[in-house]
C-alpha positions as a Markdown table, in Angstrom:
| # | Residue | x | y | z |
|---|---|---|---|---|
| 1 | Met | 6.3 | -47.0 | 22.4 |
| 2 | Lys | 4.1 | -46.2 | 19.2 |
| 3 | Arg | 1.8 | -44.0 | 21.2 |
| 4 | Ala | 4.8 | -42.1 | 22.6 |
| 5 | Ala | 6.2 | -41.6 | 19.2 |
| 6 | Leu | 2.7 | -40.5 | 17.8 |
| 7 | Ala | 2.3 | -38.0 | 20.7 |
| 8 | Leu | 5.7 | -36.5 | 19.9 |
| 9 | Val | 4.8 | -36.2 | 16.2 |
| 10 | Leu | 1.5 | -34.4 | 17.1 |
| 11 | Ile | 3.2 | -32.0 | 19.5 |
| 12 | Ala | 5.9 | -31.2 | 17.0 |
| 13 | Thr | 3.2 | -30.6 | 14.3 |
| 14 | Ala | 1.2 | -28.4 | 16.7 |
| 15 | Ser | 4.3 | -26.4 | 17.5 |
| 16 | Val | 5.2 | -25.7 | 13.8 |
| 17 | Ala | 1.5 | -24.8 | 13.0 |
| 18 | Gly | 1.5 | -22.4 | 16.0 |
| 19 | Ala | 4.6 | -20.6 | 14.8 |
| 20 | Gln | 3.2 | -20.1 | 11.3 |
| 21 | Thr | 0.1 | -18.4 | 12.6 |
| 22 | Ala | 2.0 | -15.5 | 14.4 |
| 23 | Pro | 0.2 | -12.2 | 13.9 |
| 24 | His | 1.7 | -9.9 | 11.2 |
| 25 | Ala | 2.4 | -6.2 | 11.7 |
| 26 | Pro | -0.6 | -4.0 | 10.7 |
| 27 | Pro | -0.2 | -2.0 | 7.5 |
| 28 | Thr | 1.2 | 1.5 | 7.7 |
| 29 | Thr | -1.2 | 4.5 | 7.1 |
| 30 | Ser | 0.4 | 5.1 | 3.7 |
| 31 | Gln | -0.1 | 1.5 | 2.7 |
| 32 | Thr | -3.7 | 1.7 | 3.7 |
| 33 | Asn | -4.3 | 4.9 | 2.0 |
| 34 | Ala | -2.6 | 3.6 | -1.2 |
| 35 | Ala | -4.8 | 0.5 | -1.3 |
| 36 | Gly | -7.9 | 2.4 | -0.4 |
| 37 | Ser | -7.4 | 5.1 | -3.0 |
| 38 | Ala | -6.9 | 2.5 | -5.6 |
| 39 | Gly | -10.2 | 0.9 | -4.7 |
| 40 | Val | -12.0 | 4.3 | -4.7 |
| 41 | Thr | -10.5 | 5.2 | -8.0 |
| 42 | Ala | -11.7 | 1.9 | -9.6 |
| 43 | Arg | -15.2 | 2.3 | -8.1 |
| 44 | Leu | -15.3 | 5.9 | -9.5 |
| 45 | Gln | -14.1 | 4.8 | -12.9 |
| 46 | Ser | -16.8 | 2.1 | -13.0 |
| 47 | Leu | -19.3 | 4.9 | -12.5 |
| 48 | Gly | -18.0 | 6.9 | -15.5 |
| 49 | Tyr | -15.6 | 9.3 | -13.7 |
| 50 | Lys | -12.3 | 10.2 | -15.4 |
| 51 | Asp | -9.2 | 12.2 | -14.4 |
| 52 | Ile | -9.6 | 11.2 | -10.8 |
| 53 | His | -7.0 | 13.1 | -8.6 |
| 54 | Asp | -6.3 | 14.7 | -5.3 |
| 55 | Leu | -8.1 | 11.8 | -3.3 |
| 56 | Arg | -7.8 | 12.3 | 0.4 |
| 57 | Arg | -9.3 | 10.1 | 3.2 |
| 58 | Gly | -11.0 | 12.0 | 6.0 |
| 59 | Pro | -11.3 | 11.0 | 9.6 |
| 60 | Asp | -14.8 | 9.7 | 9.0 |
| 61 | Gly | -13.6 | 7.3 | 6.4 |
| 62 | Gln | -14.9 | 9.3 | 3.4 |
| 63 | Trp | -12.7 | 9.9 | 0.3 |
| 64 | Thr | -12.9 | 13.3 | -1.2 |
| 65 | Gly | -11.2 | 14.3 | -4.5 |
| 66 | Lys | -11.6 | 15.8 | -8.0 |
| 67 | Ala | -12.8 | 14.1 | -11.2 |
| 68 | Thr | -14.4 | 14.7 | -14.5 |
| 69 | Arg | -17.8 | 13.1 | -15.6 |
| 70 | Asn | -19.5 | 13.9 | -18.9 |
| 71 | Gly | -16.8 | 16.5 | -19.6 |
| 72 | Leu | -17.7 | 18.5 | -16.4 |
| 73 | Pro | -15.3 | 18.9 | -13.5 |
| 74 | Thr | -16.7 | 17.8 | -10.1 |
| 75 | Thr | -15.7 | 17.3 | -6.6 |
| 76 | Val | -16.5 | 13.7 | -5.6 |
| 77 | Thr | -17.0 | 12.1 | -2.1 |
| 78 | Ala | -16.9 | 8.4 | -1.8 |
| 79 | Glu | -18.7 | 7.1 | 1.3 |
| 80 | Pro | -17.5 | 4.0 | 3.2 |
| 81 | Gln | -20.9 | 2.4 | 2.6 |
| 82 | Gly | -20.5 | 2.7 | -1.2 |
| 83 | Gly | -22.2 | 5.9 | -2.0 |
| 84 | Val | -20.8 | 8.6 | -4.2 |
| 85 | Ile | -21.7 | 12.3 | -4.0 |
| 86 | Ala | -20.8 | 14.6 | -6.8 |
| 87 | Arg | -20.8 | 18.4 | -6.5 |
| 88 | Pro | -19.8 | 21.0 | -9.2 |
């Protein structure tokens, strides 16, 4: 009798745990871009860039936008691997 009760408890616990691990819907493109652009902005700020704007993510995963560094306006490209390229 105790084994049967223990088996029922284990089955019920496994069912509840399985229900809690259901997959979530993937984030929408606008959610992904907002989170990604915030990360890119923070990375650029840590490198001394200011007034970061017009960030757009390309199909290759690179972010391109406008920023100012040392008082000079530049076009910046942030690569997915972490590199940053600045062009006047």
